[in-house]
The first five atom37 places (N, CA, C, CB, O) and aatype in JSON, in Angstrom:
{
  "aatype": [12, 15, 5, 15, 9, 6, 10, 10, 14, 19, 15, 18, 19, 6, 7, 0, 7, 1, 7, 19, 4, 0, 15, 1, 3, 9, 11, 0, 7, 6, 19, 10, 6, 19, 0, 14, 0, 10, 0, 10, 15, 11, 3, 5, 8, 3, 15, 9, 16, 11, 11, 10, 7, 13, 7, 6, 18, 16, 13, 9, 11, 14, 11, 6, 11, 3, 6, 10, 2, 6, 3, 16, 16, 13, 11, 0, 19, 9, 0, 13, 7, 10, 4, 15, 9, 4, 2, 8, 5, 14, 0, 16, 15, 7, 2, 19, 2, 0, 6, 11, 16, 9, 9, 6, 15, 5, 14, 7, 0, 2, 7, 6, 16, 18, 14, 10, 19, 6, 10, 1, 0, 10, 16, 3, 9, 11, 11, 7, 3, 6, 9, 13, 10, 6, 18, 7, 0, 14, 11, 13, 15, 13, 2, 9, 10, 5, 16],
  "atom_mask": [
    [1, 1, 1, 1, 1],
    [1, 1, 1, 1, 1],
    [1, 1, 1, 1, 1],
    [1, 1, 1, 1, 1],
    [1, 1, 1, 1, 1],
    [1, 1, 1, 1, 1],
    [1, 1, 1, 1, 1],
    [1, 1, 1, 1, 1],
    [1, 1, 1, 1, 1],
    [1, 1, 1, 1, 1],
    [1, 1, 1, 1, 1],
    [1, 1, 1, 1, 1],
    [1, 1, 1, 1, 1],
    [1, 1, 1, 1, 1],
    [1, 1, 1, 0, 1],
    [1, 1, 1, 1, 1],
    [1, 1, 1, 0, 1],
    [1, 1, 1, 1, 1],
    [1, 1, 1, 0, 1],
    [1, 1, 1, 1, 1],
    [1, 1, 1, 1, 1],
    [1, 1, 1, 1, 1],
    [1, 1, 1, 1, 1],
    [1, 1, 1, 1, 1],
    [1, 1, 1, 1, 1],
    [1, 1, 1, 1, 1],
    [1, 1, 1, 1, 1],
    [1, 1, 1, 1, 1],
    [1, 1, 1, 0, 1],
    [1, 1, 1, 1, 1],
    [1, 1, 1, 1, 1],
    [1, 1, 1, 1, 1],
    [1, 1, 1, 1, 1],
    [1, 1, 1, 1, 1],
    [1, 1, 1, 1, 1],
    [1, 1, 1, 1, 1],
    [1, 1, 1, 1, 1],
    [1, 1, 1, 1, 1],
    [1, 1, 1, 1, 1],
    [1, 1, 1, 1, 1],
    [1, 1, 1, 1, 1],
    [1, 1, 1, 1, 1],
    [1, 1, 1, 1, 1],
    [1, 1, 1, 1, 1],
    [1, 1, 1, 1, 1],
    [1, 1, 1, 1, 1],
    [1, 1, 1, 1, 1],
    [1, 1, 1, 1, 1],
    [1, 1, 1, 1, 1],
    [1, 1, 1, 1, 1],
    [1, 1, 1, 1, 1],
    [1, 1, 1, 1, 1],
    [1, 1, 1, 0, 1],
    [1, 1, 1, 1, 1],
    [1, 1, 1, 0, 1],
    [1, 1, 1, 1, 1],
    [1, 1, 1, 1, 1],
    [1, 1, 1, 1, 1],
    [1, 1, 1, 1, 1],
    [1, 1, 1, 1, 1],
    [1, 1, 1, 1, 1],
    [1, 1, 1, 1, 1],
    [1, 1, 1, 1, 1],
    [1, 1, 1, 1, 1],
    [1, 1, 1, 1, 1],
    [1, 1, 1, 1, 1],
    [1, 1, 1, 1, 1],
    [1, 1, 1, 1, 1],
    [1, 1, 1, 1, 1],
    [1, 1, 1, 1, 1],
    [1, 1, 1, 1, 1],
    [1, 1, 1, 1, 1],
    [1, 1, 1, 1, 1],
    [1, 1, 1, 1, 1],
    [1, 1, 1, 1, 1],
    [1, 1, 1, 1, 1],
    [1, 1, 1, 1, 1],
    [1, 1, 1, 1, 1],
    [1, 1, 1, 1, 1],
    [1, 1, 1, 1, 1],
    [1, 1, 1, 0, 1],
    [1, 1, 1, 1, 1],
    [1, 1, 1, 1, 1],
    [1, 1, 1, 1, 1],
    [1, 1, 1, 1, 1],
    [1, 1, 1, 1, 1],
    [1, 1, 1, 1, 1],
    [1, 1, 1, 1, 1],
    [1, 1, 1, 1, 1],
    [1, 1, 1, 1, 1],
    [1, 1, 1, 1, 1],
    [1, 1, 1, 1, 1],
    [1, 1, 1, 1, 1],
    [1, 1, 1, 0, 1],
    [1, 1, 1, 1, 1],
    [1, 1, 1, 1, 1],
    [1, 1, 1, 1, 1],
    [1, 1, 1, 1, 1],
    [1, 1, 1, 1, 1],
    [1, 1, 1, 1, 1],
    [1, 1, 1, 1, 1],
    [1, 1, 1, 1, 1],
    [1, 1, 1, 1, 1],
    [1, 1, 1, 1, 1],
    [1, 1, 1, 1, 1],
    [1, 1, 1, 1, 1],
    [1, 1, 1, 1, 1],
    [1, 1, 1, 0, 1],
    [1, 1, 1, 1, 1],
    [1, 1, 1, 1, 1],
    [1, 1, 1, 0, 1],
    [1, 1, 1, 1, 1],
    [1, 1, 1, 1, 1],
    [1, 1, 1, 1, 1],
    [1, 1, 1, 1, 1],
    [1, 1, 1, 1, 1],
    [1, 1, 1, 1, 1],
    [1, 1, 1, 1, 1],
    [1, 1, 1, 1, 1],
    [1, 1, 1, 1, 1],
    [1, 1, 1, 1, 1],
    [1, 1, 1, 1, 1],
    [1, 1, 1, 1, 1],
    [1, 1, 1, 1, 1],
    [1, 1, 1, 1, 1],
    [1, 1, 1, 1, 1],
    [1, 1, 1, 1, 1],
    [1, 1, 1, 0, 1],
    [1, 1, 1, 1, 1],
    [1, 1, 1, 1, 1],
    [1, 1, 1, 1, 1],
    [1, 1, 1, 1, 1],
    [1, 1, 1, 1, 1],
    [1, 1, 1, 1, 1],
    [1, 1, 1, 1, 1],
    [1, 1, 1, 0, 1],
    [1, 1, 1, 1, 1],
    [1, 1, 1, 1, 1],
    [1, 1, 1, 1, 1],
    [1, 1, 1, 1, 1],
    [1, 1, 1, 1, 1],
    [1, 1, 1, 1, 1],
    [1, 1, 1, 1, 1],
    [1, 1, 1, 1, 1],
    [1, 1, 1, 1, 1],
    [1, 1, 1, 1, 1],
    [1, 1, 1, 1, 1]
  ],
  "atom_positions": [
    [[39.33, 98.31, 171.75], [40.34, 97.32, 171.4], [41.68, 97.99, 171.25], [39.96, 96.57, 170.11], [41.86, 98.84, 170.38]],
    [[42.6, 97.65, 172.07], [43.94, 98.18, 171.97], [44.9, 97.07, 172.38], [44.13, 99.45, 172.85], [44.75, 96.45, 173.43]],
    [[45.87, 96.84, 171.54], [46.88, 95.86, 171.9], [48.22, 96.42, 171.5], [46.62, 94.48, 171.23], [48.33, 97.1, 170.48]],
    [[49.22, 96.16, 172.28], [50.56, 96.57, 171.92], [51.54, 95.65, 172.64], [50.83, 98.06, 172.29], [51.25, 95.09, 173.69]],
    [[52.7, 95.53, 172.02], [53.75, 94.78, 172.71], [54.44, 95.74, 173.65], [54.77, 94.13, 171.69], [54.03, 96.9, 173.77]],
    [[55.45, 95.29, 174.29], [56.15, 96.11, 175.28], [57.02, 97.15, 174.6], [56.99, 95.23, 176.21], [58.21, 96.92, 174.38]],
    [[56.42, 98.29, 174.26], [57.18, 99.42, 173.73], [57.24, 100.48, 174.81], [56.54, 99.98, 172.42], [56.27, 100.69, 175.54]],
    [[58.36, 101.14, 174.92], [58.5, 102.16, 175.95], [58.53, 103.55, 175.34], [59.77, 101.91, 176.77], [59.43, 103.86, 174.55]],
    [[57.57, 104.4, 175.69], [57.7, 105.79, 175.25], [58.95, 106.39, 175.89], [56.43, 106.63, 175.63], [59.22, 106.16, 177.07]],
    [[59.67, 107.11, 175.14], [60.9, 107.74, 175.64], [60.6, 109.21, 175.85], [62.11, 107.53, 174.63], [60.07, 109.87, 174.96]],
    [[60.92, 109.73, 177.01], [60.58, 111.12, 177.29], [61.39, 112.09, 176.45], [60.79, 111.41, 178.76], [60.92, 113.18, 176.13]],
    [[62.63, 111.69, 176.09], [63.45, 112.59, 175.28], [64.41, 111.78, 174.42], [64.22, 113.59, 176.16], [65.12, 110.91, 174.92]],
    [[64.41, 112.07, 173.12], [65.36, 111.46, 172.18], [66.2, 112.6, 171.62], [64.62, 110.65, 171.03], [65.65, 113.54, 171.04]],
    [[67.5, 112.53, 171.79], [68.41, 113.58, 171.35], [68.11, 114.03, 169.92], [69.85, 113.11, 171.45], [68.13, 113.22, 168.99]],
    [[67.82, 115.31, 169.76], [67.59, 115.88, 168.45], [66.2, 115.64, 167.87], [0.0, 0.0, 0.0], [65.89, 116.13, 166.78]],
    [[65.35, 114.9, 168.59], [64.04, 114.57, 168.02], [62.88, 114.86, 168.97], [64.0, 113.13, 167.62], [61.73, 114.93, 168.53]],
    [[63.15, 115.02, 170.24], [62.06, 115.17, 171.21], [61.62, 113.81, 171.71], [0.0, 0.0, 0.0], [62.44, 112.96, 172.06]],
    [[60.31, 113.61, 171.74], [59.76, 112.34, 172.21], [59.91, 111.26, 171.15], [58.29, 112.5, 172.59], [59.99, 111.57, 169.96]],
    [[59.95, 110.01, 171.57], [60.03, 108.88, 170.64], [59.59, 107.6, 171.32], [0.0, 0.0, 0.0], [59.23, 107.61, 172.5]],
    [[59.6, 106.5, 170.58], [59.21, 105.18, 171.09], [60.34, 104.21, 170.8], [57.86, 104.7, 170.44], [60.85, 104.15, 169.68]],
    [[60.73, 103.44, 171.82], [61.8, 102.46, 171.67], [61.31, 101.07, 172.05], [63.02, 102.85, 172.52], [60.37, 100.92, 172.83]],
    [[61.95, 100.06, 171.51], [61.59, 98.67, 171.82], [62.21, 98.27, 173.15], [62.06, 97.72, 170.69], [63.38, 98.55, 173.41]],
    [[61.42, 97.61, 173.99], [61.95, 97.13, 175.27], [62.41, 95.68, 175.17], [60.9, 97.28, 176.37], [62.89, 95.1, 176.15]],
    [[62.25, 95.09, 173.97], [62.74, 93.74, 173.7], [62.99, 93.62, 172.22], [61.73, 92.64, 174.2], [62.56, 94.48, 171.45]],
    [[63.69, 92.57, 171.8], [63.9, 92.33, 170.37], [62.55, 92.06, 169.7], [64.88, 91.15, 170.14], [61.69, 91.4, 170.26]],
    [[62.4, 92.59, 168.49], [61.15, 92.45, 167.73], [61.5, 91.88, 166.36], [60.4, 93.83, 167.59], [62.47, 92.3, 165.73]],
    [[60.72, 90.93, 165.89], [60.92, 90.32, 164.58], [60.18, 91.1, 163.49], [60.45, 88.84, 164.59], [59.12, 91.66, 163.76]],
    [[60.73, 91.13, 162.29], [60.06, 91.75, 161.14], [58.69, 91.12, 160.95], [60.92, 91.61, 159.85], [58.54, 89.9, 161.05]],
    [[57.69, 91.95, 160.69], [56.33, 91.47, 160.48], [55.49, 91.43, 161.74], [0.0, 0.0, 0.0], [54.27, 91.27, 161.66]],
    [[56.11, 91.59, 162.89], [55.36, 91.54, 164.15], [54.5, 92.81, 164.31], [56.34, 91.39, 165.36], [54.96, 93.92, 164.04]],
    [[53.27, 92.6, 164.74], [52.39, 93.74, 165.02], [52.82, 94.34, 166.36], [50.87, 93.31, 165.05], [52.85, 93.65, 167.38]],
    [[53.15, 95.62, 166.33], [53.61, 96.31, 167.52], [52.44, 96.92, 168.31], [54.6, 97.4, 167.15], [52.48, 97.0, 169.54]],
    [[51.41, 97.33, 167.58], [50.28, 97.97, 168.23], [49.09, 97.98, 167.29], [50.64, 99.41, 168.67], [49.24, 98.11, 166.07]],
    [[47.9, 97.85, 167.85], [46.65, 98.13, 167.15], [45.92, 99.12, 168.06], [45.78, 96.81, 166.87], [45.46, 98.76, 169.15]],
    [[45.81, 100.36, 167.59], [45.27, 101.43, 168.44], [43.98, 101.99, 167.85], [46.29, 102.55, 168.61], [43.84, 102.07, 166.63]],
    [[43.05, 102.39, 168.7], [41.85, 103.04, 168.2], [42.2, 104.4, 167.6], [40.8, 103.2, 169.32], [43.2, 105.01, 167.96]],
    [[41.35, 104.86, 166.7], [41.57, 106.15, 166.05], [40.24, 106.84, 165.81], [42.35, 105.98, 164.71], [39.18, 106.21, 165.86]],
    [[40.31, 108.11, 165.55], [39.12, 108.92, 165.27], [39.21, 109.4, 163.83], [39.01, 110.12, 166.26], [40.19, 110.04, 163.44]],
    [[38.18, 109.1, 163.03], [38.14, 109.57, 161.64], [37.82, 111.06, 161.64], [37.08, 108.78, 160.82], [37.01, 111.54, 162.43]],
    [[38.47, 111.79, 160.74], [38.29, 113.23, 160.64], [37.82, 113.62, 159.25], [39.6, 113.96, 160.98], [38.3, 113.08, 158.25]],
    [[36.88, 114.55, 159.18], [36.5, 115.14, 157.89], [37.59, 116.13, 157.49], [35.1, 115.84, 157.97], [38.47, 116.44, 158.3]],
    [[37.56, 116.61, 156.27], [38.54, 117.6, 155.83], [38.47, 118.84, 156.7], [38.31, 117.97, 154.35], [39.51, 119.37, 157.11]],
    [[37.27, 119.33, 157.0], [37.12, 120.51, 157.85], [37.68, 120.27, 159.25], [35.65, 120.92, 157.94], [38.37, 121.13, 159.8]],
    [[37.38, 119.11, 159.83], [37.9, 118.79, 161.16], [39.43, 118.72, 161.13], [37.32, 117.46, 161.66], [40.1, 119.25, 162.02]],
    [[39.97, 118.07, 160.1], [41.43, 117.97, 159.98], [42.06, 119.35, 159.86], [41.81, 117.11, 158.77], [43.04, 119.65, 160.54]],
    [[41.49, 120.2, 159.0], [42.05, 121.54, 158.82], [42.0, 122.33, 160.12], [41.29, 122.29, 157.72], [42.95, 123.05, 160.44]],
    [[40.92, 122.2, 160.87], [40.78, 122.91, 162.14], [41.81, 122.42, 163.16], [39.36, 122.74, 162.68], [42.47, 123.22, 163.82]],
    [[41.93, 121.11, 163.28], [42.89, 120.53, 164.23], [44.31, 120.93, 163.86], [42.77, 118.99, 164.26], [45.13, 121.23, 164.73]],
    [[44.61, 120.94, 162.56], [45.95, 121.27, 162.1], [46.27, 122.75, 162.35], [46.09, 120.95, 160.61], [47.33, 123.08, 162.89]],
    [[45.37, 123.62, 161.94], [45.66, 125.06, 162.01], [45.46, 125.65, 163.4], [44.79, 125.8, 161.03], [46.28, 126.44, 163.85]],
    [[44.38, 125.29, 164.06], [44.05, 125.92, 165.33], [44.72, 125.27, 166.53], [42.57, 125.91, 165.53], [45.1, 125.96, 167.48]],
    [[44.88, 123.97, 166.49], [45.39, 123.26, 167.66], [46.81, 122.74, 167.5], [44.48, 122.12, 167.99], [47.43, 122.31, 168.47]],
    [[47.33, 122.77, 166.28], [48.7, 122.32, 166.07], [48.9, 120.82, 166.12], [0.0, 0.0, 0.0], [50.01, 120.35, 166.4]],
    [[47.84, 120.04, 165.87], [47.94, 118.58, 165.91], [48.25, 117.95, 164.56], [46.67, 118.0, 166.44], [48.14, 116.74, 164.41]],
    [[48.63, 118.75, 163.58], [48.86, 118.23, 162.23], [49.84, 117.09, 162.16], [0.0, 0.0, 0.0], [49.65, 116.15, 161.38]],
    [[50.89, 117.14, 162.97], [51.9, 116.08, 162.92], [51.43, 114.8, 163.58], [53.17, 116.55, 163.58], [52.12, 113.78, 163.52]],
    [[50.27, 114.84, 164.21], [49.74, 113.65, 164.86], [48.58, 113.03, 164.08], [49.28, 113.98, 166.26], [47.97, 112.07, 164.55]],
    [[48.28, 113.57, 162.92], [47.22, 113.0, 162.09], [47.84, 112.22, 160.93], [46.28, 114.11, 161.55], [48.94, 112.52, 160.48]],
    [[47.12, 111.21, 160.47], [47.54, 110.42, 159.33], [46.52, 110.65, 158.23], [47.68, 108.89, 159.69], [45.31, 110.52, 158.45]],
    [[47.0, 110.99, 157.03], [46.12, 111.34, 155.91], [46.26, 110.32, 154.8], [46.43, 112.75, 155.38], [47.37, 109.9, 154.46]],
    [[45.12, 109.91, 154.23], [45.13, 109.0, 153.09], [45.63, 109.75, 151.85], [43.71, 108.4, 152.84], [45.28, 110.91, 151.66]],
    [[46.43, 109.08, 151.02], [46.84, 109.72, 149.77], [45.62, 110.08, 148.94], [47.79, 108.8, 148.96], [44.62, 109.37, 148.95]],
    [[45.71, 111.21, 148.22], [44.58, 111.68, 147.43], [44.29, 110.74, 146.27], [44.84, 113.07, 146.91], [45.19, 110.21, 145.64]],
    [[43.0, 110.56, 146.02], [42.54, 109.85, 144.83], [41.66, 110.82, 144.07], [41.77, 108.52, 145.2], [40.74, 111.41, 144.65]],
    [[41.91, 111.01, 142.8], [41.19, 112.0, 142.0], [40.08, 111.33, 141.2], [42.15, 112.74, 141.07], [40.21, 110.19, 140.76]],
    [[38.99, 112.08, 141.0], [37.93, 111.59, 140.13], [38.2, 112.07, 138.71], [36.52, 112.07, 140.63], [39.25, 112.64, 138.43]],
    [[37.24, 111.82, 137.8], [37.46, 112.18, 136.39], [37.59, 113.69, 136.18], [36.3, 111.66, 135.53], [38.11, 114.11, 135.15]],
    [[37.15, 114.51, 137.13], [37.31, 115.96, 137.03], [38.56, 116.44, 137.78], [36.06, 116.66, 137.59], [38.75, 117.64, 137.99]],
    [[39.39, 115.49, 138.18], [40.63, 115.76, 138.9], [40.37, 116.41, 140.26], [41.52, 116.65, 138.06], [41.18, 117.21, 140.74]],
    [[39.25, 116.07, 140.87], [38.92, 116.58, 142.2], [39.1, 115.47, 143.23], [37.48, 117.15, 142.23], [38.77, 114.31, 142.98]],
    [[39.61, 115.84, 144.38], [39.81, 114.88, 145.46], [38.46, 114.61, 146.12], [40.85, 115.41, 146.49], [37.91, 115.49, 146.79]],
    [[37.95, 113.41, 145.95], [36.64, 113.07, 146.52], [36.77, 112.05, 147.65], [35.72, 112.53, 145.44], [35.76, 111.58, 148.17]],
    [[37.98, 111.71, 148.02], [38.17, 110.62, 148.96], [39.0, 111.02, 150.17], [38.81, 109.45, 148.27], [39.74, 110.2, 150.71]],
    [[38.89, 112.27, 150.61], [39.7, 112.71, 151.74], [39.39, 111.86, 152.95], [39.46, 114.21, 152.05], [38.24, 111.71, 153.34]],
    [[40.42, 111.3, 153.55], [40.29, 110.54, 154.78], [41.51, 110.86, 155.64], [40.17, 109.0, 154.51], [42.64, 110.87, 155.16]],
    [[41.24, 111.11, 156.89], [42.33, 111.34, 157.85], [41.89, 110.77, 159.19], [42.69, 112.86, 157.97], [40.7, 110.69, 159.48]],
    [[42.87, 110.39, 160.0], [42.58, 109.9, 161.34], [43.6, 110.48, 162.31], [42.6, 108.34, 161.38], [44.71, 110.87, 161.93]],
    [[43.19, 110.53, 163.56], [44.12, 110.8, 164.65], [44.09, 109.56, 165.53], [43.74, 112.13, 165.46], [43.03, 109.12, 165.98]],
    [[45.26, 109.0, 165.77], [45.37, 107.74, 166.5], [45.61, 107.98, 167.98], [46.5, 106.87, 165.92], [46.27, 108.95, 168.36]],
    [[45.06, 107.1, 168.79], [45.23, 107.19, 170.24], [46.13, 106.05, 170.7], [43.86, 107.14, 170.96], [45.68, 105.11, 171.36]],
    [[47.4, 106.14, 170.35], [48.34, 105.1, 170.71], [49.76, 105.57, 170.52], [0.0, 0.0, 0.0], [50.02, 106.73, 170.19]],
    [[50.69, 104.64, 170.73], [52.11, 104.97, 170.61], [52.51, 105.35, 169.19], [52.95, 103.8, 171.07], [53.48, 106.08, 169.0]],
    [[51.76, 104.86, 168.19], [52.11, 105.18, 166.79], [52.09, 106.68, 166.55], [51.14, 104.48, 165.83], [52.76, 107.17, 165.64]],
    [[51.32, 107.43, 167.35], [51.25, 108.88, 167.17], [52.52, 109.59, 167.62], [50.06, 109.43, 167.93], [52.77, 110.73, 167.21]],
    [[53.32, 108.96, 168.45], [54.53, 109.64, 168.91], [55.81, 109.0, 168.37], [54.56, 109.65, 170.41], [56.91, 109.37, 168.79]],
    [[55.67, 108.03, 167.45], [56.86, 107.5, 166.78], [57.45, 108.59, 165.9], [56.52, 106.22, 165.94], [56.72, 109.31, 165.22]],
    [[58.76, 108.71, 165.9], [59.4, 109.68, 165.03], [59.44, 109.16, 163.6], [60.82, 110.0, 165.52], [59.33, 107.96, 163.35]],
    [[59.6, 110.1, 162.65], [59.59, 109.8, 161.22], [60.98, 110.02, 160.63], [58.56, 110.67, 160.49], [61.77, 110.82, 161.12]],
    [[61.23, 109.29, 159.57], [62.46, 109.43, 158.79], [62.08, 109.32, 157.31], [63.52, 108.33, 159.19], [61.07, 108.69, 156.98]],
    [[62.87, 109.91, 156.42], [62.63, 109.68, 155.0], [62.88, 108.21, 154.66], [63.52, 110.61, 154.13], [63.72, 107.56, 155.29]],
    [[62.17, 107.69, 153.67], [62.34, 106.28, 153.27], [63.78, 105.99, 152.89], [61.4, 105.95, 152.1], [64.26, 104.88, 153.1]],
    [[64.45, 106.97, 152.33], [65.83, 106.77, 151.87], [66.86, 106.78, 152.99], [66.18, 107.84, 150.87], [68.04, 106.52, 152.74]],
    [[66.44, 107.06, 154.22], [67.4, 107.17, 155.33], [67.97, 105.82, 155.75], [66.74, 107.82, 156.52], [69.06, 105.75, 156.32]],
    [[67.23, 104.73, 155.47], [67.66, 103.42, 155.93], [67.28, 103.15, 157.38], [0.0, 0.0, 0.0], [67.59, 102.09, 157.91]],
    [[66.62, 104.12, 158.04], [66.25, 103.97, 159.44], [64.81, 103.53, 159.66], [66.48, 105.26, 160.16], [64.44, 103.15, 160.77]],
    [[63.98, 103.58, 158.61], [62.57, 103.23, 158.77], [62.46, 101.74, 159.07], [61.75, 103.6, 157.48], [62.91, 100.91, 158.29]],
    [[61.86, 101.41, 160.22], [61.77, 100.01, 160.64], [60.34, 99.58, 160.98], [62.68, 99.78, 161.83], [60.13, 98.46, 161.45]],
    [[59.37, 100.46, 160.74], [57.97, 100.13, 161.02], [57.06, 100.87, 160.04], [57.59, 100.48, 162.48], [57.46, 101.86, 159.43]],
    [[55.84, 100.36, 159.9], [54.86, 101.04, 159.04], [53.52, 101.08, 159.74], [54.73, 100.32, 157.67], [53.23, 100.26, 160.61]],
    [[52.72, 102.07, 159.36], [51.38, 102.22, 159.92], [50.36, 101.95, 158.83], [51.18, 103.63, 160.52], [50.54, 102.35, 157.68]],
    [[49.29, 101.26, 159.2], [48.2, 100.97, 158.28], [46.9, 101.36, 158.98], [48.19, 99.46, 157.84], [46.67, 100.99, 160.13]],
    [[46.05, 102.1, 158.28], [44.75, 102.46, 158.82], [43.77, 101.37, 158.39], [44.28, 103.89, 158.33], [43.66, 101.04, 157.21]],
    [[43.06, 100.81, 159.37], [42.15, 99.7, 159.13], [40.76, 100.09, 159.62], [42.64, 98.4, 159.83], [40.62, 100.63, 160.71]],
    [[39.74, 99.82, 158.81], [38.37, 100.01, 159.28], [38.03, 98.81, 160.15], [37.34, 100.16, 158.08], [38.21, 97.67, 159.74]],
    [[37.54, 99.07, 161.35], [37.23, 97.99, 162.28], [35.84, 97.44, 162.04], [37.36, 98.47, 163.72], [35.17, 97.82, 161.08]],
    [[35.42, 96.55, 162.91], [34.09, 95.98, 162.79], [33.05, 97.06, 163.03], [33.9, 94.82, 163.78], [33.31, 98.03, 163.75]],
    [[31.88, 96.91, 162.42], [30.82, 97.92, 162.6], [30.42, 98.06, 164.07], [29.6, 97.55, 161.75], [30.39, 97.09, 164.82]],
    [[30.1, 99.3, 164.45], [29.6, 99.58, 165.78], [28.11, 99.29, 165.87], [0.0, 0.0, 0.0], [27.52, 98.71, 164.95]],
    [[27.5, 99.7, 166.95], [26.09, 99.42, 167.21], [25.17, 99.99, 166.13], [25.69, 99.98, 168.56], [24.14, 99.4, 165.84]],
    [[25.53, 101.11, 165.56], [24.7, 101.75, 164.53], [25.18, 101.44, 163.12], [24.68, 103.25, 164.74], [24.72, 102.06, 162.16]],
    [[26.09, 100.48, 162.98], [26.57, 100.09, 161.66], [27.76, 100.9, 161.17], [0.0, 0.0, 0.0], [28.3, 100.61, 160.1]],
    [[28.18, 101.93, 161.93], [29.35, 102.7, 161.51], [30.6, 101.85, 161.68], [29.46, 104.02, 162.31], [30.62, 100.9, 162.46]],
    [[31.63, 102.2, 160.94], [32.91, 101.54, 161.19], [33.84, 102.55, 161.83], [33.53, 100.97, 159.87], [33.78, 103.75, 161.55]],
    [[34.69, 102.05, 162.68], [35.63, 102.9, 163.38], [37.05, 102.48, 163.02], [35.41, 102.84, 164.92], [37.36, 101.29, 163.04]],
    [[37.9, 103.43, 162.68], [39.24, 103.07, 162.24], [40.15, 102.64, 163.39], [39.87, 104.22, 161.5], [39.97, 103.04, 164.54]],
    [[41.1, 101.83, 163.03], [42.19, 101.42, 163.91], [43.49, 101.74, 163.18], [42.1, 99.9, 164.3], [43.5, 101.81, 161.95]],
    [[44.56, 101.94, 163.91], [45.88, 102.12, 163.31], [46.74, 100.95, 163.76], [46.52, 103.5, 163.73], [46.96, 100.73, 164.95]],
    [[47.23, 100.21, 162.77], [48.13, 99.09, 163.06], [49.56, 99.54, 162.81], [47.78, 97.84, 162.18], [49.87, 100.12, 161.78]],
    [[50.41, 99.26, 163.78], [51.84, 99.54, 163.67], [52.54, 98.19, 163.58], [52.37, 100.39, 164.89], [52.37, 97.35, 164.46]],
    [[53.33, 97.99, 162.52], [53.96, 96.7, 162.26], [55.44, 96.9, 161.95], [53.26, 95.96, 161.09], [55.82, 97.85, 161.26]],
    [[56.27, 96.0, 162.48], [57.72, 96.06, 162.22], [58.0, 95.66, 160.78], [58.49, 95.14, 163.2], [57.52, 94.63, 160.31]],
    [[58.79, 96.46, 160.09], [59.23, 96.14, 158.73], [60.52, 95.33, 158.73], [59.43, 97.41, 157.91], [60.77, 94.53, 157.83]],
    [[61.32, 95.53, 159.75], [62.61, 94.86, 159.87], [62.73, 94.32, 161.3], [63.81, 95.84, 159.54], [61.93, 94.66, 162.16]],
    [[63.72, 93.5, 161.53], [64.03, 93.12, 162.91], [64.48, 94.38, 163.65], [65.14, 91.99, 162.96], [65.24, 95.19, 163.12]],
    [[63.99, 94.53, 164.88], [64.33, 95.7, 165.69], [64.92, 95.19, 167.0], [63.06, 96.61, 165.94], [64.32, 94.35, 167.67]],
    [[66.07, 95.68, 167.35], [66.74, 95.24, 168.57], [66.24, 96.03, 169.78], [68.27, 95.39, 168.43], [65.81, 97.18, 169.66]],
    [[66.32, 95.38, 170.93], [65.96, 96.02, 172.19], [66.71, 97.34, 172.3], [66.28, 95.09, 173.4], [67.93, 97.4, 172.1]],
    [[65.98, 98.42, 172.63], [66.59, 99.73, 172.78], [66.56, 100.59, 171.53], [0.0, 0.0, 0.0], [66.74, 101.8, 171.61]],
    [[66.33, 99.96, 170.36], [66.27, 100.74, 169.11], [64.99, 101.56, 169.07], [66.35, 99.8, 167.87], [63.94, 101.13, 169.54]],
    [[65.1, 102.76, 168.48], [63.93, 103.61, 168.31], [63.1, 103.11, 167.13], [64.35, 105.08, 168.09], [63.63, 102.62, 166.14]],
    [[61.78, 103.24, 167.26], [60.85, 102.88, 166.19], [60.69, 104.1, 165.28], [59.46, 102.41, 166.77], [60.31, 105.17, 165.74]],
    [[60.98, 103.92, 163.98], [60.86, 105.01, 163.01], [59.85, 104.65, 161.93], [62.23, 105.32, 162.37], [59.87, 103.54, 161.39]],
    [[58.97, 105.59, 161.63], [58.03, 105.47, 160.52], [58.52, 106.31, 159.35], [56.6, 105.9, 160.94], [59.35, 107.2, 159.53]],
    [[58.01, 106.02, 158.17], [58.35, 106.8, 156.98], [57.52, 108.07, 156.92], [58.14, 105.96, 155.7], [56.34, 108.07, 157.27]],
    [[58.16, 109.14, 156.48], [57.4, 110.35, 156.18], [56.38, 109.99, 155.11], [58.32, 111.52, 155.7], [56.65, 109.14, 154.27]],
    [[55.24, 110.6, 155.14], [54.25, 110.36, 154.09], [53.04, 109.64, 154.61], [0.0, 0.0, 0.0], [52.91, 109.35, 155.8]],
    [[52.17, 109.36, 153.68], [50.86, 108.8, 154.02], [50.96, 107.33, 154.41], [49.9, 108.97, 152.85], [51.8, 106.6, 153.89]],
    [[50.09, 106.91, 155.33], [50.03, 105.5, 155.69], [49.3, 104.7, 154.64], [49.36, 105.32, 157.04], [48.63, 105.25, 153.76]],
    [[49.42, 103.38, 154.74], [48.58, 102.52, 153.91], [47.19, 102.53, 154.5], [49.15, 101.05, 153.84], [47.02, 102.61, 155.72]],
    [[46.19, 102.46, 153.65], [44.81, 102.36, 154.12], [44.27, 101.03, 153.67], [43.93, 103.53, 153.59], [44.36, 100.67, 152.5]],
    [[43.71, 100.28, 154.61], [43.09, 98.99, 154.32], [41.67, 99.05, 154.81], [43.87, 97.82, 154.99], [41.41, 99.36, 155.98]],
    [[40.73, 98.74, 153.93], [39.34, 98.82, 154.34], [38.71, 97.45, 154.46], [38.56, 99.67, 153.36], [37.51, 97.27, 154.24]],
    [[39.53, 96.47, 154.8], [39.0, 95.15, 155.13], [38.47, 95.19, 156.55], [40.09, 94.04, 154.97], [38.98, 95.94, 157.39]],
    [[37.47, 94.4, 156.82], [36.95, 94.32, 158.18], [37.93, 93.54, 159.03], [35.53, 93.67, 158.21], [38.32, 92.43, 158.66]],
    [[38.33, 94.09, 160.13], [39.26, 93.44, 161.05], [38.53, 92.43, 161.89], [39.97, 94.47, 161.93], [37.54, 92.77, 162.54]],
    [[38.98, 91.21, 161.89], [38.36, 90.16, 162.7], [38.94, 90.21, 164.11], [38.58, 88.75, 162.07], [40.16, 90.28, 164.28]],
    [[38.07, 90.19, 165.1], [38.57, 90.21, 166.48], [38.23, 88.91, 167.17], [37.98, 91.4, 167.27], [38.56, 88.73, 168.34]]
  ]
}
């Protein structure tokens, strides 16, 4: 399952490298993309980050601590869509115009769930504007996505 509106990957964005721009006007709240993703264990994430240099392409859930102050809920995904190449800005920059949410999809044949990454416009975005995400962790939603 993959859906996206007409977004154009840009081969080069001055000062940023690759980026994603809107090929038409987009309204706030519009879903820009729902892309499949691969869930990663902590060991897999550490390996991908250190050995392969894919750290900037993974999305990590904010830590949740148990009563012993240990992180027991590590979750990370690598997305297979345009959301992986959107550039980031600090929230205070005023340039953030989209957000990413990790969603558990419907169960597969063996009952496992597979994550999806939803990219949604936070503000109206004009044709030609670059799509910017906020630095930091995405929202995680563990509702079953209806298809």
